[in-house]
N, C-alpha and C positions, 0 to 999 in steps of 0.2 A: 500677597506676600510670597516671596520665593520659597517654595517648600524645601529646597535644598540648602537654604541658609542655615548656618550653625548658630544657634542662640547662644549669646554670651553668658558667662557667669553673672549672677545677680538678676537675671530676668525672672519676673514673677509669672508663674504658670498655673494652669489648672489641670488636674488629672481628669482624664476621660474614662478611666477604668477603675475598678477596685484592685488593690494589690494586697495579696495574703503572703505569709511566710510559709515555710515548709510544713508547719503544723496546722495550716489553715486559719492562723490567727490573722484577723484583719488589721492591716497596717495603714491603709489609705482608702478612704471612701471616694467614690466617684464624685467629682466636683470639688474635691479638696484643693486648697491653695497652697502653693509651695514656691520656694525659690531655687534656681538652678545654682548648685555649688560646684559642679564639674561638668564641662561640656565635652562631647566626643570629638574625635577628629573628623568623622563623617556621620551621616545619618543612618548608617548600617549598624552603629553602635548606640547604646543607651545613654541618656543623661542621668546624673545623680541629682536628686531633688530632695531638699530638706523641708519638711513639713513644720507647722507651727509648734508641734510637740517635740521638735528636734529629732524625730524619727526620719531617717533617710531611705528613699526608695529609688529604684531605677525605672525609668520610663523611656520608651522609644519616642521618636518624634511624632508619630501618628497617634501616641497614647496621651499626648498633652496638647494644650493650647495656651497661647500667650494670654494672660488674664484679661488685658484691655480688649483683645479681639474676641474672647469668649463672651464678655458682657455685651458686645454689640450684635452678636449672632442673631438672637431673636429679633431685635429691633431692625436690623438690616433686612431680615427675611420679609417682615411686614412692609417695610418701605419698599423693597423690591416688588412686592405683590402690588402695591399701589402704582408703581411706575409702569407695571406691565398691563394695568387696565387701560383700555382705551377711552379716556374721559371724553373724547370727541364724540363718542356715541351718546353722551349725556346732553348734548346741545339741544335746547328747547326753543331757541330763536336764532336765526341767521339771516343777515341782511347785507346788502351791499351799500357801502358808503364811499367817500372819496370822490374823485373826479367824475366817475360814471354816474353816481347819485346826483352830483352837482349839475351835471349837464355840461361839463367842461372837458370831457374825455376826447381823446383822439385815438388813432390806430395803435399807438404805442402805450396807451394807458394800462396800468395794472388793474386788476379787479381786487379791490380791498373789501374783505368780508369781516364783519364784526357781529357780536351777538352775546347770548347768555347760555351758560351751561348750569345744569342742576344735577349734582352728583347724588348717588344713593345716601340715604340717611346714616347708614352704618359707617361710611367713610367720613361724613361730617362729624359724627360722634366719636370717631377714633381719636387716639392720642396724637396722631399725625395731622389730622385735618385734611384739608384739600387746598390746592393752589388757588389764589385769588383770581388768577386768569391763565388761560391757555394761549400760548403764542406760537405761531408757526411763520417765521419769516419767509420761508421759501414759497408758501402759498398765500402770503399776505393776509393771514387770518389771525384774529384775536377774539377770544370769548371770555367774558367776565363771569365769575361765579355770582349766582343770583343775588345774594346779599350784598356783595361788593357793587354790583351793578346798581341796585337800588340806592345804596349810600351815594355813589357817584351822581346818580340822577338828582338826589335831594340837594346835592351841592352845586347843581346846575353845570355839570361838566359838559362842555360843548360836544365832545365825541360821543358821549352817551345820549345826550338829547337828540343828536341827529340820527342815532340808531332808532330811537323811538318814533321819529317822524319821517324817515325815508320811505319812499314808495316801493323800493326794490327789495321785497321781502322773499326769501327763498324757503324758510322753514319757520313755522310758528305753531307751537302746540297750544292746546287750551289754556295752560298756565300762562304762556306768553301772551295769548289773546286778552286775558284778564288784565295784564298789565298795560297793553296797548289801549284798552278801553278807558283807563284812568290816567293816560300819560299827561294830561294837562295839569295835574296836581303837582308836577315836578317844576313847573314854570313859575319863577319868582323873580324879584328884583335882584337876586344874587347873580343873575345873568350879567348885570352891569359889571360886577367885580370879576367874575370868572372869564368872561369873554375878553374883557380889557386886560386881565392878567396874561392871558395867552397872547394877545396882540402885542403887549409890551415886550414879551420874550421874543416874539417874531420880529418885532421892530428892531430890537438890539441886534439880532442876527443880520438883518438886512443892513443895518448901519456898518457892521463889520464887513459885510460884502463890499460896501461902497469903498471902505478904506483899502481893502485888499485888492478887489477886482475892478474898482471904479465903476461898477454897475450892479444893478439889482436884477435878479432873475424875474421876468415877467409873471411867471407861474406863482412865484412866492408872493409877489405883490398882489396878484389877483385874489389869491386865497385869503390874504390879509384883509383886503377890502371886503371881500365876501363875508368873512366872519364878523367884521365890524357892522356891516349892514344887516346881518342876520340878527345880531343883538338888538339893533334898533327896531327891526320888525317884531321880534318877540315882545319887547316892551310896549310897542305901539298896538299890535294886533292880536297878541296872545297865542301865537303858534310859531313853530320853529320851521323856517323856510329852508329846505334843503336844496331843491332845484333853484338855480340863480334866477329863473324867470319868476319865482315866487318872491324873490327878495326885492323889497322896496328900494328903488333908487340904484339898483346895480348897473343897469344900462347907462345911466348918466355918469357912472364913475369909471367905466371902461376906458375912456381916454387917459385917465390917471395912470394906466399901466405903462405908459411910455415914460417911465421914471429914469432919469439919468443923472440926478443930482440929489444931494441931501436936502436942499431947500424944498423941492417938489415933494419929497417924501414926508417932510415935516407938515406941509400943507395938508396932505392926505390924512396924516395921523391926527393933527389937531381939529381939522375940519370935520372929520367923521366921528372921532372918539369923544373928545372933550364936549364939543358943543352939541352934536346930535343925540348921543346916547345919554349925556347928562340931563338934557331937556326931557328926553323920553322917560328917564327914571322918575323925574320930579312929578310928572303927570300920568304916569303909567297906572292902569287898572290891575296889573298883576300884583299879587300879595307880596309883602316884603319877604316873607319866608314861605317855603313850600308847605303844603297842607300835610304835615306828618301823620296825623292820626289815620288818614285814608291810606297812606303809603305803607303802613305796617302790615 
């Protein structure tokens, strides 16, 4: 707030000092609440403030605070302290995902890093808590808080599952290693719903591209097919294929990337999603739900 701004009559304020009269009688305690009844022409003169007992005292601008601002001071200081902490120092697992992990990268591909961070307990237990994830768009990084990461894994989130199964690991602490050892407990038939949910969203975007640009970007189509086939591999073989060479049937579907019309796009969608994943779910040996007791 501008310190030179003159506060108007009626503003509720808090006294930052004690005020006594000429006989040393206490008129106003520090922290007393009052309302401005007369404002000065400039901040070199004092405000006239009426207290709840109708006593009026004079206070200069530096001797009072706006009540709403005063109440936030302590909270804002703690929040500012949290913001000053470098939570990236709390990263316990960092890996590379995206095109470089898939084996689909080229010279222009970004390096996408994902992982887990575990903040100190005192921050977890504070009134403010901690952010569920740390994101840095400039460096293409995203780190989930440990509890959030596990919850997403239990829900078969594709991005999180790929983090657990990528071979490009840069940082892995003992805590993260314990999670990697039991990563298969997160695989369940929920994959069918989550992977197809993602695909349906992407498919809708691709249809919009067809209407607007009359073409689909091959990269988007390729990742769409990769994700569908990954879901099939998970249900059939019980692991998450990150590199496309691990993905069953990917090579056979590459010609489908020359999509130039909605009919071909629908063939890819129905052929891979409805038929293949549906059949795999029906006879998959993966549990219907993740093994929650082990994941706690």
